[in-house]
C-alpha positions in Angstrom: 0.0 0.0 0.0 1.5 3.4 -1.1 1.9 6.3 1.3 -0.9 8.2 -0.6 -3.3 5.2 -0.2 -2.5 5.0 3.5 -3.1 8.7 3.9 -6.4 8.5 2.0 -7.5 5.6 4.1 -6.7 7.5 7.3 -8.6 10.5 6.1 -11.6 8.3 5.3 -11.5 6.6 8.7 -11.3 10.0 10.4 -14.3 11.3 8.4 -16.4 8.3 9.2 -15.4 8.6 12.9 -16.5 12.2 12.9 -19.9 11.2 11.4 -20.4 8.5 14.0 -19.5 10.9 16.8 -21.8 13.6 15.6 -24.8 11.4 14.7 -26.4 11.1 18.2 -26.4 14.9 18.6 -27.9 15.3 15.1 -30.6 12.8 15.8 -31.5 14.6 19.0 -31.6 18.0 17.2 -34.5 16.7 15.0 -36.8 17.1 18.0 -35.6 20.5 19.2 -38.3 23.0 20.1 -38.6 26.4 18.3 -37.1 28.1 21.4 -34.2 25.7 21.5 -33.5 26.3 17.8 -33.7 30.0 18.1 -31.3 30.1 21.0 -28.9 27.9 19.0 -29.3 30.1 15.9 -28.5 33.2 17.9 -25.4 31.7 19.4 -24.1 30.3 16.1 -24.9 33.6 14.3 -23.0 35.6 16.8 -20.0 33.3 16.4 -20.3 33.5 12.6 -20.4 37.3 12.6 -17.5 37.5 14.9 -15.4 35.1 12.7 -16.5 36.8 9.4 -15.8 40.3 10.7 -12.2 39.4 11.8 -11.2 36.8 9.2 -13.0 37.7 5.9 -12.1 40.8 4.0 -15.3 40.5 2.1 -17.4 40.9 5.2 -15.1 43.3 7.2 -16.6 46.5 5.7 -20.1 45.0 5.3 -20.2 44.3 9.0 -18.6 47.5 10.2 -20.5 48.8 13.2 -22.0 45.4 14.0 -21.4 44.1 17.5 -21.6 40.3 17.3 -21.8 39.9 21.1 -25.1 41.9 21.2 -26.6 40.7 17.9 -30.1 39.3 18.0 -31.9 37.2 15.4 -34.3 40.1 14.9 -31.4 42.3 13.7 -30.6 40.0 10.8 -32.7 42.1 8.3 -30.3 45.1 8.9 -27.4 43.2 7.3 -26.8 43.4 3.5 -27.6 40.5 1.2 -25.1 38.8 -1.1 -25.6 37.2 -4.5 -23.8 34.3 -6.2 -22.2 36.8 -8.6 -20.9 38.9 -5.8 -19.6 35.9 -3.9 -17.7 34.6 -6.9 -16.3 38.0 -7.8 -15.1 38.5 -4.2 -14.3 34.9 -3.3 -10.6 35.4 -2.4 -11.6 38.0 0.2 -14.6 36.0 1.4 -12.7 32.9 2.3 -11.4 32.9 5.9 -8.6 30.4 5.4 -5.5 32.2 4.1 -4.4 29.1 2.3 -7.4 29.2 0.0 -8.2 31.3 -3.0 -10.4 30.9 -6.1 -7.4 29.9 -8.1 -6.4 27.2 -5.5 -10.0 25.9 -5.4 -10.4 25.8 -9.1 -7.0 24.0 -9.5 -8.1 21.4 -6.9 -11.5 20.9 -8.7 -9.7 20.4 -12.0 -7.6 17.7 -10.3 -10.7 16.0 -8.9 -12.1 14.7 -12.1 -11.3 11.1 -11.2 -12.6 11.3 -7.6 -13.5 13.5 -4.6 -10.6 14.4 -2.3 -9.8 16.8 0.5 -7.8 20.1 0.3 -6.1 21.0 3.5 -8.8 19.0 5.3 -11.6 20.8 3.4 -14.1 19.5 0.9 -14.4 21.6 -2.3 -17.6 21.5 -4.3 -18.9 23.2 -7.4 -22.5 23.9 -8.4 -24.1 25.1 -11.5 -27.5 25.4 -9.8 -30.8 25.3 -11.7 -29.9 28.6 -13.4 -26.5 27.2 -14.6 -24.5 30.0 -12.9 -21.4 28.4 -11.5 -20.6 28.6 -7.8 -17.6 27.2 -5.9 -18.0 26.2 -2.2 -15.5 24.9 0.4 -16.5 23.2 3.7 -14.3 22.6 6.6 -13.9 19.2 8.3 -16.6 19.7 10.9 -18.9 21.6 8.5 -19.0 18.9 5.9 -20.0 16.4 8.6 -22.8 18.7 9.7 -23.8 19.1 6.0 -23.9 15.4 5.4 -25.9 14.6 8.5 -28.2 17.5 7.8 -29.1 15.8 4.5 -29.5 12.2 5.8 -30.3 12.3 9.5 -34.1 12.0 9.0 -33.7 9.0 6.8 -31.1 7.5 9.1 -33.4 7.9 12.1 -36.1 5.8 10.2 -33.4 3.3 9.2 -31.9 2.9 12.6 -35.3 2.4 14.2 -35.3 -1.0 12.3 -31.9 -2.0 13.7 -28.2 -1.4 13.3 -26.8 -1.4 9.8 -24.8 -4.4 8.7 -20.9 -4.2 8.6 -19.9 -1.9 5.8 -23.3 -0.2 5.7 -26.8 -0.5 4.2 -26.6 -1.0 0.4 -27.7 2.2 -1.3 -27.6 3.4 -4.9 -27.3 7.1 -5.8 -28.3 7.9 -9.4 -27.2 11.5 -9.8 -24.2 13.5 -10.8 -21.4 12.1 -12.9 -18.8 14.5 -11.6 -17.1 14.1 -8.2 -17.1 17.8 -7.7 -20.9 17.9 -7.4 -22.3 17.2 -3.9 -24.5 14.3 -5.0 -21.4 12.4 -6.1 -18.8 13.8 -3.7 -20.5 13.0 -0.4 -21.3 9.3 -1.3 -17.6 8.9 -2.3 -16.3 10.5 0.8 -18.6 9.0 3.4 -19.6 5.6 2.1 -18.6 2.5 3.9 -20.0 2.7 7.5 -23.6 3.5 7.9 -24.3 3.4 4.2 -22.5 1.5 1.4 -23.2 3.8 -1.6 -23.0 2.8 -5.2 -22.8 6.0 -7.3 -24.3 5.6 -10.8 -23.9 8.6 -13.2 -27.3 9.8 -14.4 -25.6 10.8 -17.7 -25.2 7.1 -18.6 -27.6 5.6 -21.1 -30.7 4.4 -19.3 -30.2 0.7 -20.1 -26.8 0.9 -18.5 -28.2 2.6 -15.4 -30.8 -0.2 -15.1 -28.1 -2.9 -15.5 -26.0 -1.3 -12.7 -29.0 -1.1 -10.4 -29.9 -4.7 -11.1 -26.4 -5.7 -10.2 -26.2 -3.6 -7.0 -29.7 -4.5 -5.6 -29.9 -1.5 -3.4 -32.0 -1.5 -0.2 -32.1 2.3 -0.6 -32.5 4.2 -3.9 -31.9 7.9 -4.3 -31.8 10.0 -7.5 -33.0 13.0 -9.3 -36.8 12.9 -9.7 -36.5 13.1 -13.5 -34.5 9.9 -13.6 -36.6 8.2 -10.9 -39.6 8.7 -13.2 -37.8 6.9 -16.0 -36.7 4.1 -13.6 -40.4 3.8 -12.6 -41.2 3.1 -16.2 -38.4 0.5 -16.4 -39.6 -1.3 -13.3 -43.2 -1.3 -14.6 -41.9 -2.9 -17.8 -40.0 -5.5 -15.9 -36.5 -4.5 -16.9 -35.6 -3.0 -13.6 -35.6 -5.7 -11.0 -34.9 -4.1 -7.6 -37.1 -3.8 -4.5 -35.8 -0.9 -2.4 -37.5 -0.3 1.0 -37.1 3.5 0.5 -36.9 5.8 -2.5 -35.7 9.4 -2.2 -35.8 12.2 -4.8 -33.2 14.9 -4.5 -31.7 18.0 -6.2 -34.8 18.7 -8.5 -38.3 19.6 -7.7 -40.5 16.4 -7.3 -43.8 17.1 -9.0 -46.9 15.4 -7.6 -47.5 13.3 -10.7 -43.9 12.1 -10.8 -44.0 11.3 -7.1 -47.2 9.3 -7.5 -45.7 7.4 -10.5 -42.5 6.5 -8.6 -44.4 5.4 -5.5 -46.8 3.2 -7.5 -43.9 1.5 -9.4 -41.8 0.7 -6.3 -44.6 0.2 -3.8 -43.1 2.5 -1.2 -43.7 6.0 0.1 -41.4 8.5 -1.7 -39.2 10.9 0.3 -38.5 14.4 -1.1 -35.1 15.7 -0.2 -33.9 19.4 -0.6 -30.2 20.1 -0.5 -28.4 23.2 -1.8 -24.6 23.5 -1.8 -25.1 26.8 0.0 -26.4 25.0 3.0 -30.3 24.7 2.9 -30.9 21.1 3.8 -34.0 19.1 4.6 -36.3 16.2 3.7 -39.9 15.2 3.8 -41.6 12.2 5.4 -42.6 9.4 3.0 -45.6 10.4 0.9 -45.4 14.0 2.1 -44.5 17.0 0.0 -43.6 19.2 3.0 -39.9 19.6 3.5 -38.6 19.9 7.1 -35.5 22.1 6.9 -32.5 21.7 9.3 -33.0 25.1 11.0 -30.1 24.4 13.4 -27.7 24.5 10.4 -29.0 27.5 8.4 -31.3 30.4 8.9 -33.7 30.6 5.9 -35.6 33.8 5.3 -38.6 33.7 2.9 -38.8 37.1 1.3 -40.4 39.0 -1.6 -38.5 40.8 -4.4 -37.7 43.7 -2.0 -36.3 41.3 0.7 -39.4 41.8 2.9 -40.7 38.7 4.8 -43.7 37.0 3.3 -46.4 35.5 5.6 -46.9 31.8 5.9 -48.9 30.3 3.0 -47.5 32.9 0.5 -44.9 31.9 -2.1 -41.6 33.7 -1.6 -39.8 35.4 -4.5 -36.5 34.0 -3.2 -34.9 33.0 0.1 -32.0 34.4 2.0 -29.6 31.9 3.5 -27.3 32.3 6.5 -25.1 29.2 6.7 -24.4 28.6 10.4 -22.2 25.6 10.0 -19.4 26.8 7.7 -17.2 29.7 8.8 -14.6 28.9 6.1 -16.9 30.5 3.5 -19.2 32.7 5.4 -22.5 33.0 3.6 -24.7 35.7 5.3 -28.1 36.5 3.8 -27.1 34.8 0.6 -29.7 35.0 -2.2 -31.2 31.8 -3.6 -34.0 32.1 -6.2 -35.9 29.1 -4.8 -39.5 29.9 -4.1 -40.7 28.4 -0.8 -44.1 28.5 0.9 -44.0 28.3 4.7 -46.3 25.6 6.1 -47.8 25.3 9.6 -45.5 24.5 12.5 -45.3 20.9 13.7 -46.1 19.9 17.3 -43.1 17.6 17.6 -40.4 20.0 16.6 -39.6 23.7 15.8 -37.9 23.3 12.4 -39.1 25.4 9.5 -41.5 23.5 7.3 -41.9 24.5 3.6 -43.1 23.3 0.2 -41.1 24.1 -2.8 -42.7 26.1 -5.6 -39.8 26.1 -8.1 -37.3 28.9 -8.8 -37.9 32.5 -9.6 -35.7 32.3 -12.7 -38.2 29.9 -14.3 -40.8 32.6 -14.8 -41.5 33.2 -18.5 -41.7 36.8 -19.6 -43.2 37.9 -23.0 -43.3 41.7 -23.6 -45.0 42.5 -20.3 -46.9 39.2 -19.9 -45.4 37.0 -17.1 -46.3 33.3 -17.2 -45.6 31.0 -14.2 -44.1 27.7 -15.2 -47.0 26.0 -13.5 -49.2 27.0 -16.5 -47.1 24.8 -18.7 -46.3 22.2 -16.1 -50.0 21.6 -15.3 -50.7 20.5 -18.9 -47.7 18.2 -18.9 -48.7 16.7 -15.6 -52.1 15.8 -17.1 -50.4 14.0 -20.0 -49.5 10.6 -18.5 -47.5 9.6 -21.6 -44.9 12.2 -20.8 -42.3 11.0 -18.2 -39.8 13.8 -18.6 -39.7 17.2 -20.4 -37.7 20.4 -21.1 -39.4 23.7 -22.0 -37.5 26.2 -24.0 -39.0 29.7 -24.2 -39.4 31.1 -27.7 -40.4 34.6 -28.9 -44.1 33.8 -29.0 -44.4 30.7 -26.9 -42.4 27.6 -26.2 -40.6 24.5 -27.7 -41.3 21.5 -25.5 -39.0 18.4 -25.7 -40.8 15.4 -24.2 -39.7 11.9 -23.4 -42.7 9.7 -24.1 -41.6 6.0 -24.4 -45.2 4.9 -25.4 -45.8 7.8 -27.8 -47.8 11.0 -27.5 -50.2 13.0 -29.7 -47.9 15.9 -30.5 -50.4 18.2 -32.2 -53.0 17.7 -29.4 -50.4 18.4 -26.7 -49.1 21.5 -28.5 -52.7 22.8 -28.8 -53.4 22.2 -25.1 -50.2 24.0 -24.2 -51.0 26.9 -26.5 -54.5 27.2 -25.0 -53.0 27.2 -21.5 -50.6 30.0 -22.4 -53.4 31.9 -24.0 -55.4 31.6 -20.7 -52.4 33.1 -18.9 -52.4 36.1 -21.2 -50.1 35.1 -24.0 -52.6 35.3 -26.9 -51.9 33.5 -30.2 -49.2 31.5 -28.4 -47.0 29.3 -30.7 -46.0 25.9 -29.2 -44.1 23.0 -30.8 -43.7 19.6 -29.2 -40.7 17.3 -30.1 -40.4 13.7 -28.8 -36.8 13.0 -27.8 -35.1 9.8 -26.4 -33.6 11.7 -23.5 -33.3 15.3 -22.1 -29.8 16.8 -22.2 -28.2 17.1 -18.8 -25.6 19.5 -17.4 -22.2 17.8 -17.6 -21.0 18.4 -14.0 -24.2 17.9 -12.0 -26.2 15.6 -14.4 -29.3 17.7 -13.6 -31.8 18.4 -16.4 -33.1 22.0 -16.5 -36.8 22.0 -16.9 -37.3 25.5 -18.1 -34.8 27.3 -20.4 -35.9 31.0 -20.1 -34.8 33.4 -22.8 -35.0 37.2 -22.1 -37.8 38.6 -24.1 -38.5 35.2 -25.5 -35.5 35.5 -27.8 -34.6 32.3 -29.6 
């Protein structure tokens, strides 16, 4: 065994030991009351502000005049917001570890094409997001453990209630990103082998190859992008996919009700919806429930309108502002995400924020003063059972819709229904084309499929 292999093995053992040590505390946090969560948020926020003010040039001026020791949660709206573009432009000054810079991080990511690895004990990730705008994120050793457990602790709690995992972990298959710099591939690579034994299957592979690998792996747990889970449901119904997972989880893309129902029926289990952003918003639903329970102990999430004013429960936000409480290496304070959330009623058994996901603000289609919500188009596609996956490209007077329909679809009829729906939303004489395709193109790093390709002004 080479010195490099020995060092890698020691790093892996240290990571898994940190997860094991942190797991009991994370399981207990799931039941924290709202008062306990708010006290924790205040203490972590004060520590974050103190660290950012003294160690991050990006934040030093922005936090001038702020006294972290006296800062209260109610003071958060007085702080400036930050966008992904601002973060990436000022990344060198934002990072609080002097060894790190954008150039160093990009060089490390370029070297990580074959597999995920650490950099000075940190984990470096890249995200294109649903909008395709690149972001680079680096998590410290403790922060990446919190991040990982924030994603999986609800599922682990259900799993551990059935008994301890076998040696080497419970077999799990992750059908998601092809690139190890994306979180859905990096975390399984880095943390597999103790509680979970994860087989990563790139979603960019041809569907028959994905099916072959799943049949070979026989996972007890199955997780993937909802778009590919919908395709796998068709494969299972056709008898080509021969696995019987006890739990199925959709992640990284919005799980539409029709897709969730299709997957649940095909696999015979309640489907879990997981939300995870590289920026630190983490949560999951219970089986057969569209409501996401966010890990409020790890990040403060503000649901706001376009003017950054809070929106009341039950009202869709225009975006959310994220303050990541777990990762001082890259302090994200009131960071803008274009995800649209709706706050749901509080739960009696815990105080964590509960939301449903309405999509992203950057999916709104604008036509010379007429704004069309993607739900207008999505509702028609939802009512077309032949369509198992789709991508909508905005055009000058309507949309071009690529559909995956293995059993065929009446293209003219679907186009007419979509045009009528757009007309009902105010886009009169809408022009819609429908094109059957064998597969939807995916982003090379993440493997995600963008549902709506919005063009300013509808330009082709």
